[in-house]
C-alpha positions as CSV (number, residue, x, y, z in Angstrom):
1,M,65.1,94.9,106.8
2,T,65.3,91.7,105.0
3,R,64.0,90.7,101.3
4,K,60.7,88.6,102.2
5,F,60.0,91.3,104.7
6,R,60.4,94.1,102.6
7,A,58.1,92.4,100.0
8,R,55.2,92.3,102.3
9,Y,55.6,95.7,103.5
10,F,55.5,97.2,100.5
11,R,52.3,95.2,99.3
12,R,50.5,96.7,102.9
13,V,51.4,100.3,102.5
14,P,49.8,102.8,100.0
15,L,51.3,103.6,96.8
16,I,51.7,107.3,97.8
17,L,54.3,106.0,100.5
18,C,56.5,103.6,98.4
19,A,56.9,106.4,95.6
20,A,58.1,108.7,98.7
21,C,60.7,105.8,99.6
22,L,61.9,106.1,96.3
23,F,63.2,109.2,97.7
24,G,65.0,107.8,100.8
25,A,61.7,109.2,102.9
26,V,62.1,108.2,106.2
27,P,60.3,108.6,109.6
28,A,60.9,111.2,111.6
29,S,62.2,110.3,114.3
30,A,64.9,108.2,112.2
31,D,68.7,109.9,111.2
32,P,68.2,111.2,107.4
33,Y,72.0,110.9,107.1
34,D,72.5,107.4,108.4
35,A,69.6,106.9,106.3
36,A,70.8,108.3,103.0
37,V,74.1,106.0,103.3
38,A,71.8,102.9,104.3
39,H,69.6,103.7,101.0
40,P,69.1,100.3,99.4
41,G,69.4,102.0,95.8
42,R,73.0,102.8,96.4
43,S,75.9,101.0,94.3
44,A,78.7,99.0,95.6
45,A,81.4,101.2,94.6
46,D,79.5,104.0,96.2
47,V,79.0,101.7,99.4
48,K,82.8,100.6,100.0
49,R,83.6,104.4,99.3
50,D,81.9,105.2,102.3
51,A,84.7,103.9,104.4
52,L,87.2,106.0,103.5
53,D,84.5,109.0,103.4
54,H,82.9,108.5,106.6
55,P,79.7,110.6,104.6
56,A,77.0,110.1,107.0
57,D,79.1,112.6,109.7
58,I,80.0,114.9,106.7
59,L,76.7,115.5,105.5
60,R,75.8,115.5,109.6
61,L,77.8,118.5,109.3
62,S,76.4,120.3,106.5
63,G,73.3,120.3,108.7
64,I,71.4,120.1,105.2
65,K,67.4,119.0,106.1
66,P,64.6,118.2,103.9
67,G,63.3,120.7,101.3
68,M,66.6,122.6,101.1
69,Q,68.3,123.5,97.6
70,I,71.9,122.2,97.5
71,A,74.4,122.7,94.6
72,D,77.4,120.0,94.7
73,V,79.9,121.7,92.8
74,L,82.4,120.0,90.6
75,A,80.3,117.0,91.9
76,G,82.4,114.5,89.7
77,D,80.3,111.3,89.3
78,G,78.1,112.6,92.3
79,Y,79.1,110.2,95.2
80,Y,77.4,113.4,97.4
81,S,74.8,114.6,95.0
82,E,73.1,111.0,95.2
83,L,73.5,111.2,99.1
84,A,72.3,114.7,99.3
85,S,69.2,114.1,97.3
86,Y,68.2,111.0,99.8
87,V,68.0,113.9,102.6
88,V,66.3,116.5,101.1
89,G,63.9,114.4,99.7
90,P,61.5,115.0,97.0
91,K,60.7,118.7,97.9
92,G,64.3,119.7,97.7
93,K,66.4,119.8,95.0
94,V,70.3,119.0,94.8
95,F,72.2,120.9,91.7
96,M,75.4,118.7,90.2
97,I,77.4,121.0,88.7
98,N,80.2,120.2,86.3
99,N,82.3,121.9,83.8
100,A,82.8,120.1,80.8
101,A,86.7,118.2,82.2
102,F,84.9,116.6,85.4
103,D,81.9,115.6,83.3
104,H,84.5,113.5,81.1
105,W,86.6,112.8,83.6
106,S,83.7,111.1,85.4
107,E,82.2,109.1,82.4
108,G,80.8,105.7,82.8
109,P,79.8,106.1,86.4
110,L,78.1,109.7,86.4
111,Q,75.8,108.4,82.9
112,A,74.8,105.4,85.4
113,R,74.0,107.8,88.6
114,L,72.0,109.6,86.0
115,T,69.9,107.0,84.9
116,P,66.5,108.6,83.7
117,N,64.2,109.1,86.6
118,R,66.4,107.3,88.8
119,L,67.5,111.2,91.0
120,A,64.6,112.7,89.9
121,N,65.3,115.4,92.0
122,V,68.9,116.3,91.4
123,E,69.5,118.3,88.1
124,H,72.8,117.9,86.2
125,Q,74.4,121.0,84.7
126,T,77.6,121.4,82.8
127,L,78.6,124.9,83.2
128,D,81.5,127.7,82.8
129,L,82.5,127.7,86.3
130,N,83.4,131.5,85.5
131,H,79.6,132.1,84.8
132,M,77.2,129.8,86.1
133,N,74.1,132.2,87.0
134,L,73.1,130.8,90.1
135,K,70.4,132.9,91.3
136,E,71.1,135.2,94.4
137,G,70.3,133.8,97.7
138,S,69.2,130.6,96.3
139,L,71.0,127.5,97.8
140,D,70.5,126.6,101.1
141,A,74.1,124.7,100.8
142,V,76.9,124.6,98.6
143,F,79.2,121.5,98.8
144,L,83.2,122.0,97.6
145,I,84.1,118.4,98.6
146,K,87.8,117.5,97.4
147,V,87.9,119.7,94.5
148,Y,88.6,123.5,95.8
149,H,92.3,123.2,95.1
150,D,91.0,122.4,91.5
151,L,90.2,126.3,91.2
152,Y,93.7,126.8,91.4
153,W,94.9,124.4,89.0
154,V,97.3,125.1,86.5
155,D,98.9,122.4,84.1
156,P,102.4,122.2,85.6
157,T,103.8,121.7,81.8
158,G,102.3,124.5,80.4
159,A,99.9,123.1,78.3
160,D,96.7,120.9,79.4
161,S,97.1,117.6,77.5
162,E,93.8,116.9,77.2
163,G,92.9,120.9,76.2
164,L,90.2,120.1,78.7
165,W,91.0,122.4,82.1
166,P,89.6,126.4,81.5
167,K,91.0,129.0,82.9
168,I,89.0,129.7,86.2
169,D,88.8,133.3,88.0
170,T,88.7,131.9,91.3
171,S,87.6,134.9,93.1
172,G,85.1,135.2,90.8
173,V,83.9,131.7,91.7
174,L,84.1,132.5,95.2
175,D,82.0,135.1,94.9
176,Q,79.1,133.6,93.0
177,L,78.8,131.0,95.5
178,A,78.4,133.7,98.5
179,R,75.7,135.4,96.0
180,A,73.8,132.0,95.7
181,L,73.7,131.0,99.2
182,K,71.2,132.2,101.3
183,P,71.6,134.3,104.5
184,G,72.8,132.0,107.3
185,G,73.7,129.3,104.0
186,I,76.6,126.8,104.7
187,L,79.1,125.9,102.9
188,L,80.8,122.3,103.1
189,L,84.8,122.6,102.2
190,V,86.6,119.1,102.2
191,D,90.7,119.2,100.7
192,H,93.7,117.0,101.0
193,S,95.7,119.3,103.8
194,A,99.1,121.0,101.5
195,K,102.0,121.4,103.8
196,A,101.3,124.4,106.4
197,G,102.2,128.0,104.5
198,S,102.4,126.7,101.2
199,G,98.8,128.3,100.1
200,T,98.2,127.5,96.6
201,A,101.2,126.5,95.8
202,A,100.4,122.6,95.7
203,A,97.3,122.7,93.8
204,S,98.7,122.0,90.4
205,G,101.3,119.8,91.5
206,L,100.2,117.9,94.1
207,H,96.2,118.3,94.1
208,R,96.6,119.7,97.5
209,I,96.2,123.2,99.7
210,D,96.5,124.9,102.8
211,E,93.9,124.6,104.9
212,S,94.6,127.8,106.9
213,Y,94.8,129.6,103.3
214,A,91.9,128.1,102.2
215,I,89.5,129.5,105.4
216,K,91.0,133.4,104.8
217,D,90.2,132.8,101.2
218,F,86.3,132.1,101.7
219,E,86.0,134.3,104.8
220,S,87.3,137.5,102.4
221,H,84.3,136.2,100.1
222,G,82.1,136.7,103.1
223,L,81.6,133.5,104.8
224,K,82.3,133.0,108.2
225,L,84.0,129.9,109.9
226,A,81.4,128.2,111.7
227,A,82.9,124.6,112.5
228,K,86.1,122.6,111.8
229,S,86.1,118.5,112.1
230,D,89.4,116.1,112.4
231,L,87.0,113.3,111.4
232,L,89.0,113.0,108.1
233,R,92.8,113.4,109.4
234,R,95.5,111.4,108.8
235,P,98.4,112.7,111.0
236,E,100.9,110.3,109.1
237,D,100.4,112.0,105.2
238,T,103.4,114.0,104.7
239,R,101.9,116.0,102.6
240,D,104.3,115.8,99.7
241,Q,102.9,113.4,97.6
242,V,100.2,113.5,94.6
243,S,96.8,113.3,96.3
244,Y,94.7,111.2,94.0
245,K,97.3,108.2,92.9
246,G,100.1,106.6,93.8
247,P,100.6,105.7,98.1
248,A,99.0,108.3,98.8
249,L,95.8,107.7,97.5
250,G,92.9,107.0,100.3
251,K,95.7,108.0,102.5
252,T,95.7,111.7,102.5
253,D,95.3,114.1,105.2
254,R,92.0,116.3,104.3
255,F,90.7,118.9,106.6
256,V,86.9,119.6,106.7
257,V,85.5,123.1,107.2
258,V,82.1,124.5,107.6
259,F,81.2,128.0,107.0
260,R,78.3,130.1,107.5
261,K,76.9,133.4,105.2
262,A,76.1,135.9,107.9
263,P,72.4,136.0,108.7
264,R,70.8,139.2,107.5
């Protein structure tokens, strides 16, 4: 839509419809995931990231819809929280959950995203992951995007130099998320692949985790494997480099897995 056409259009539509547009409302016939990615309110930095993350396709795997309640856990600066907010719309809700460390590491972009009244259906929460106090059966979907390995992260030097990272009861966190999902609810998992059979061994040094271990871990907490995708595969990745810096930055093999909580 050109600037000139958009100006003419908004002069002619009712005010209530314009308010809906602020939430990214789109015609029922439009694809809501493509529409979220194309939303004009997104930042240039987010748009640049899209080529690496293929967010419309990832969101499509989650199956989220208008009116749903979503938790984006360890959301960082909220790239996926914002996209989800456009999909679930004004009748939906996105809980953008960080701990204090993720808030600190995301400072700047996080504050810009949370400019007052910019994303009215997003609630930012800074929580101790061991005690999230999520209401049982309250969530339609949970996102864990490139952060599941952090639940197993322990500073390899033996002392967190920034003093920020708390001890996490990973099993307890997964139990909380499973309980918070509604029957039939979805957990979307994306993470950096470690070498097959390595379990959690690469979580601290390389910020990666073994896909087969991840599947068993979530299934042991009552979530069933529903789908897998090769969308973010990079077979040339040797899986022996730190995922977030140096030569592997933006070039890691990432697995995408969808789990579903059994319906009653």
